[in-house]
C-alpha positions in Angstrom: 73.0 18.6 -6.8 76.4 18.4 -5.0 78.2 19.4 -8.2 76.1 22.6 -8.1 76.9 23.1 -4.4 80.6 23.7 -4.8 80.1 25.6 -8.0 78.1 28.2 -6.1 80.7 28.3 -3.3 83.3 29.2 -5.9 81.0 31.9 -7.3 80.6 33.7 -4.0 84.3 33.7 -2.9 84.4 37.5 -3.0 80.7 38.3 -2.5 80.0 40.7 0.3 77.3 43.3 1.0 77.9 46.4 2.9 76.2 46.8 6.3 77.5 49.6 8.5 79.8 47.3 10.5 81.1 45.4 7.5 84.0 46.0 5.1 83.7 47.7 1.7 81.8 45.7 -1.0 84.2 43.9 -3.3 81.8 42.0 -5.5 78.0 41.8 -5.5 75.9 38.8 -6.4 72.3 39.0 -7.8 70.1 35.9 -7.6 67.4 35.9 -10.3 64.5 33.6 -9.5 62.3 31.8 -12.0 59.3 33.9 -10.7 61.2 37.1 -11.8 62.2 38.3 -8.3 65.8 39.3 -7.8 68.0 39.6 -4.7 71.4 41.3 -4.4 73.9 40.5 -1.7 75.7 37.3 -1.1 75.1 33.6 -0.3 75.1 33.0 3.5 75.1 29.2 3.5 74.3 26.2 1.4 73.3 22.7 2.3 73.6 19.5 0.3 69.8 19.2 0.0 69.8 22.2 -2.3 68.7 24.8 0.2 70.4 28.2 0.1 70.2 31.1 2.5 70.8 34.3 0.7 71.6 37.6 2.5 70.0 40.4 0.6 70.4 44.1 1.1 68.4 45.1 -2.0 65.6 43.2 -3.8 63.2 43.7 -6.7 60.0 41.6 -6.3 56.7 41.1 -8.1 53.6 40.9 -6.0 50.1 40.1 -7.2 47.9 43.1 -6.4 45.1 41.0 -5.1 47.2 40.1 -2.1 47.9 43.8 -1.2 45.6 45.1 1.6 46.4 48.7 0.9 46.6 48.9 -2.9 45.9 52.7 -3.0 49.3 53.5 -1.4 51.5 53.9 -4.5 53.4 57.2 -4.2 56.9 57.6 -2.8 58.1 55.3 0.0 55.3 53.1 1.3 54.6 50.2 3.6 52.8 47.3 1.8 50.6 45.0 3.8 50.0 41.6 2.3 47.6 38.8 3.1 48.3 35.5 1.5 46.9 31.9 1.5 49.0 28.9 2.5 48.6 27.5 -1.0 50.6 30.3 -2.5 53.9 28.7 -3.6 55.2 30.6 -6.6 56.1 33.5 -4.3 57.4 31.5 -1.4 60.6 33.5 -1.2 58.4 36.4 -0.1 55.9 34.5 2.1 57.9 31.7 3.6 56.5 31.5 7.2 59.7 30.1 8.7 61.8 32.9 7.4 59.4 35.6 8.6 59.2 34.0 12.1 63.0 33.8 12.3 63.4 37.4 11.3 60.9 38.5 14.0 62.7 36.4 16.6 66.1 37.8 15.8 64.8 41.3 15.1 67.4 41.8 12.3 65.1 43.4 9.8 62.0 45.6 9.7 59.7 43.0 8.1 57.2 41.5 10.6 54.0 39.4 10.8 51.2 41.7 12.0 47.8 40.1 12.7 48.4 37.4 10.1 49.7 40.1 7.6 53.1 40.5 6.2 54.4 44.1 5.9 57.1 45.2 3.6 58.3 48.5 5.1 59.9 51.4 3.3 59.6 50.1 -0.3 59.0 51.8 -3.6 56.5 50.7 -6.2 58.2 50.7 -9.6 55.3 49.3 -11.7 51.5 49.1 -11.3 49.0 46.6 -12.6 47.7 43.2 -11.6 51.3 42.4 -10.6 53.3 45.2 -9.0 57.0 45.5 -9.2 58.5 46.6 -5.9 62.0 47.8 -4.9 62.8 46.8 -1.4 66.0 48.3 0.1 65.8 46.4 3.4 68.2 43.7 4.6 66.6 40.2 4.7 67.6 36.6 4.9 65.9 34.5 2.2 65.7 30.7 2.2 65.7 29.4 -1.4 65.9 26.1 -3.2 68.4 25.7 -5.9 65.5 24.6 -8.2 63.9 28.0 -7.8 67.0 29.9 -9.2 67.2 30.9 -12.8 70.7 32.4 -12.5 73.3 33.9 -10.1 75.0 36.9 -11.6 78.2 38.4 -10.3 79.8 41.9 -10.8 83.4 41.9 -12.0 86.3 42.4 -9.6 87.8 45.8 -9.5 90.7 45.6 -12.0 93.0 47.5 -9.6 92.5 45.0 -6.8 95.8 43.3 -6.2 94.9 40.6 -3.7 92.2 38.3 -5.1 91.8 34.9 -6.7 91.5 33.8 -10.4 88.9 31.2 -11.3 90.3 28.2 -13.2 87.9 25.9 -15.0 89.3 22.7 -16.5 87.0 21.3 -19.2 87.0 18.8 -22.1 87.7 21.8 -24.4 90.6 23.2 -22.4 91.4 25.4 -19.4 89.7 28.8 -18.9 91.1 31.3 -16.4 89.5 34.5 -15.3 86.4 35.6 -13.3 83.1 33.7 -13.0 80.3 36.1 -14.0 77.2 33.9 -13.7 75.9 30.4 -13.0 72.8 28.8 -14.3 72.4 25.9 -11.8 72.6 22.5 -13.4 73.4 24.0 -16.8 76.2 26.5 -17.5 78.8 28.6 -15.8 79.9 31.8 -17.6 83.5 32.9 -17.1 85.2 36.1 -18.3 88.7 35.0 -19.3 91.8 37.0 -18.8 92.1 37.4 -22.6 88.7 39.2 -22.7 86.4 36.5 -23.8 83.1 35.3 -22.4 82.9 31.5 -22.3 79.8 29.4 -21.3 81.0 26.2 -19.8 78.6 23.3 -19.6 78.3 21.5 -16.3 78.7 18.2 -18.2 82.2 19.2 -19.5 83.5 20.6 -16.3 86.2 18.4 -14.8 88.0 20.6 -12.2 87.3 24.0 -10.8 89.9 25.8 -8.7 91.0 29.2 -7.3 94.5 30.5 -8.1 95.8 33.6 -6.2 96.5 36.7 -8.2 99.5 37.4 -6.0 101.5 34.1 -5.6 103.7 35.6 -2.9 100.8 36.4 -0.5 99.0 33.8 1.7 95.8 32.6 0.0 93.7 33.5 3.1 94.7 37.2 2.6 93.2 37.2 -0.9 89.6 36.2 -0.2 86.9 38.3 1.5 84.6 35.4 2.6 85.7 32.2 4.2 84.1 28.7 3.6 83.2 26.9 6.9 82.5 23.3 6.0 80.4 21.1 8.3 80.4 17.4 7.7 77.7 14.8 8.3 79.7 13.1 11.1 79.8 16.3 13.1 83.3 17.4 12.2 84.2 20.6 10.5 86.8 22.5 8.6 86.6 26.2 9.4 88.7 29.4 8.9 89.8 28.5 5.4 88.5 28.3 1.8 87.7 25.7 -0.8 90.5 26.1 -3.4 89.6 23.2 -5.7 87.0 20.7 -6.6 87.4 17.6 -8.7 84.1 16.8 -10.3 85.3 13.4 -11.7 86.2 11.8 -8.3 83.9 13.9 -6.0 86.7 15.4 -3.9 87.6 19.0 -3.0 90.7 20.7 -1.5 90.4 22.9 1.6 93.1 25.3 2.5 93.7 27.2 5.8 96.6 28.6 7.8 96.6 25.9 10.4 96.5 22.7 8.4 97.6 23.7 4.9 95.7 21.9 2.2 93.4 19.0 3.1 91.4 16.8 0.7 87.8 15.8 1.5 84.9 14.0 -0.1 81.9 16.0 -1.2 79.5 13.3 -0.2 80.5 13.7 3.4 79.5 17.4 3.5 76.3 18.5 5.3 76.5 22.3 4.7 78.8 25.2 4.0 78.5 28.5 5.9 80.1 31.7 4.8 81.8 34.1 7.3 83.8 37.4 7.1 87.5 37.0 6.7 89.2 39.4 9.2 92.5 38.9 7.5 91.3 40.3 4.2 92.3 43.9 3.5 91.8 45.1 -0.1 94.9 46.4 -1.8 94.8 48.3 -5.0 97.3 49.3 -7.7 98.2 52.9 -7.6 98.9 55.2 -10.6 102.2 56.8 -9.7 103.7 59.9 -11.2 107.2 58.7 -12.1 108.7 62.0 -10.9 107.0 62.1 -7.5 107.5 60.4 -4.2 104.5 59.2 -2.2 104.3 58.7 1.5 101.3 56.6 2.6 100.0 57.3 -1.0 100.2 61.0 -0.6 102.4 63.0 -3.0 105.3 64.9 -1.4 106.4 68.4 -2.3 110.1 69.3 -2.1 111.7 72.7 -1.8 115.2 73.9 -2.5 117.5 74.6 0.4 120.9 76.3 0.7 123.7 74.9 2.9 124.8 77.8 5.1 127.5 76.9 7.7 125.9 73.7 9.2 122.5 75.1 8.7 119.9 74.5 6.0 118.4 77.7 4.8 114.9 77.5 3.2 112.5 80.1 1.8 109.6 80.0 4.3 107.5 82.1 2.1 106.9 79.1 -0.2 107.8 76.1 1.9 104.9 74.4 3.7 104.6 71.7 6.3 102.8 68.6 4.9 100.7 66.5 7.3 100.9 62.7 6.9 98.5 60.5 8.7 99.7 57.2 10.2 97.7 55.0 12.6 100.8 53.1 13.9 103.7 55.5 13.2 104.6 53.6 10.1 105.4 55.3 6.8 105.3 53.7 3.4 107.5 55.4 0.8 106.8 54.6 -2.8 108.2 55.8 -6.1 109.1 54.6 -9.5 112.7 53.6 -10.1 113.9 57.2 -10.1 117.6 57.8 -9.2 116.7 61.2 -7.6 115.1 59.4 -4.7 118.0 57.0 -4.0 119.7 59.5 -1.7 116.7 60.5 0.4 117.2 60.6 4.1 114.5 61.0 6.8 115.5 62.8 10.0 113.7 63.9 13.2 113.4 67.7 13.1 116.0 69.0 15.5 114.0 72.1 16.6 110.6 72.8 17.9 108.0 73.9 15.4 104.8 75.6 16.7 101.6 75.8 14.7 103.4 74.6 11.5 105.4 77.9 11.4 108.8 77.2 9.9 112.1 78.8 10.9 114.2 80.3 8.2 117.1 78.0 9.1 117.3 74.5 10.4 120.5 73.4 12.3 121.6 70.4 10.3 125.1 69.8 9.0 126.0 67.6 6.1 127.3 64.9 8.5 123.9 65.0 10.4 122.1 64.1 7.2 123.7 60.7 7.2 124.5 60.2 10.9 121.0 61.0 12.2 118.9 59.4 9.4 116.2 57.0 10.5 116.7 53.4 9.3 114.3 51.8 6.9 113.5 48.5 5.2 113.6 48.2 1.4 111.2 45.9 -0.4 112.0 44.2 -3.7 110.7 46.3 -6.7 107.3 45.4 -8.1 106.7 44.3 -11.7 105.9 47.8 -12.7 109.1 49.2 -11.2 107.8 50.6 -8.0 110.3 50.9 -5.1 109.1 50.8 -1.5 110.7 51.8 1.8 109.1 51.1 5.1 109.8 53.3 8.1 108.8 52.7 11.7 109.0 56.0 13.6 109.9 56.4 17.2 107.2 59.0 17.8 104.8 61.3 16.1 105.9 64.9 15.4 107.9 66.9 12.9 110.4 65.3 10.5 112.4 66.5 7.6 113.1 64.6 4.4 116.4 65.6 2.7 117.9 64.9 -0.6 121.5 66.2 -0.7 121.8 65.0 -4.3 119.7 67.9 -5.6 119.5 70.1 -2.5 115.8 69.6 -1.8 113.9 69.2 1.4 110.4 68.2 2.5 108.9 69.2 5.8 106.6 66.7 7.4 104.3 66.5 10.4 103.4 62.9 11.2 100.2 62.5 13.2 97.7 59.9 14.1 
């Protein structure tokens, strides 16, 4: 059972469902039960007795029609009222009294016990018959036993996501690296390897399971969306970090956090593991750059030709336009491929007042000003794909000009919050 516990923890490292106050969904998990019901969302907590709390925002369930009090309501979005006996166990994920009572107490979901009835509000009936298939879009917390689960499936990570973790599985047959796609508790784990293969790994052959950061230069904590908070039998805890490795042969696991680094614990000492949102996680994606373009805060920049006229830059205002760049903190991120045309770019504060984005024909800037008044910046090392990055921290919002004396081009920028 404990071998399965950490296996599921590794599975849900990126799982997250999107409520209004929560970050964008990275990966969804779907639990498929042996009774046919499915729940999509993420694992909220696990205990060593095999109990799982699953946080679901969408579910598809099968309900025996004989327990539906209002069977004639079948069209569109309906409320289904259910009456059930205490002896009903094969659908306990729907009718568990303790879950319903907890939901009513916390008022986190619109599913309530009314006069000894259970009501599923705002659902859609997908199939009729003696057993009805129902789509329920409401958030709910479902208490499940590991023995009730047929499989846990997982959607793939966005291939453009730059900060995430690989799954490594060390087995009798070799090492497989990629993304876990599904788990059949007590049986197999399916991994999609980085060389585009699907491999079913038997629990019996699994020796070590670990997470490896995609970006080795970034802190591990910045590359996971959900944290593992481990609570031990003796009342102690390890929180604010993640489980990065489990050794199935000696029963240990490695826990990593920013405060204590990596710590080794014994699985037999664990009482439960609770998942929480990682505030440090901010998804970053690869960007498809045009090699001939400059991007500021991922926005392509348009340049216009200028003429040098006696310490003034003359531009054709018929065609030149002011480009608005958004920045929450007055910081600008310049990115481009390794293009020599951008090596001589200089950013300056616009020396004149511009009203309503109306440009003057001439801007009083000399050749010396281009270099003497340029705003300093930080240069980052080039990425593997040849992307160069400059970081600017501006003194204030307003109008700026970006000049390239190498090819006599200029861009007119308005930086605003």
